[in-house]
N, C-alpha and C positions, 0 to 999 in steps of 0.2 A: 494273679499270677503269683505275687510274693507268699501267700498262703501255700501254694502249690509245691514252691520251693522249700518253703519251712517244712511242710509235711514230709517231704522226702528226705531232708536232713535229720529226723527224728530218730528215724531207724539206725543211724550211725551213732547215736548216744551210747549205745551199749559196746558196740565196737570201739568206740575211743576210749571209753570208760574202762573196758577189760583190758586193753593193751597199757594204757597208763597204771591200772591195779596191779599189772603184771610186773611192770619195772619198780615200781614203788614197793611192791612186795618182796621182789628179789633183794631189793638192796636195803631196804629199811626193815623191813619185818622177818626178812630171812625165809620167807616161805611165796613161793609163786602163786600156790592154790589158792592161800588165804587173801591175796591181794586180788587175785582174779574174781573171786567172789565178793569182796567188797566193792570192786569196780562195776560189777555186775550189778550189784544192789544199788549204787549212787546212780548209775546210768538208766537203771529201770525206773527209780523215783524221778530223775529229771525229764525223762521220756514222757511219763505221765503228767508233769507239771506242763510240759511243751504241748502235750496233747490237750489237755483242759484249756490253757491259754489259747490255743488255735482255735478250739470249738467256740469260746467266748467271742474271739475277733470276728469269726465269720458270721455269728449271731448279731454281733453289733452292727456288722456291715449291712446285713441285710433287714436291721430294724427291729429285731424281735429279741430285745433284751430282757431276759427274766431275773 
């Protein structure tokens, strides 16, 4: 059950980091589009890391660790 909630939350990484990037870009960089781009890049990398760790946890739970 915990893995299902974790998997559903992975999709929110992009949205959250795009919003954070927008506000950081607006106030720090002076360019909202650059901030959104950086936020999406970081969110995508974090999403792939979460997907990898989720697959590893599911395999470990089933007992087939490679």
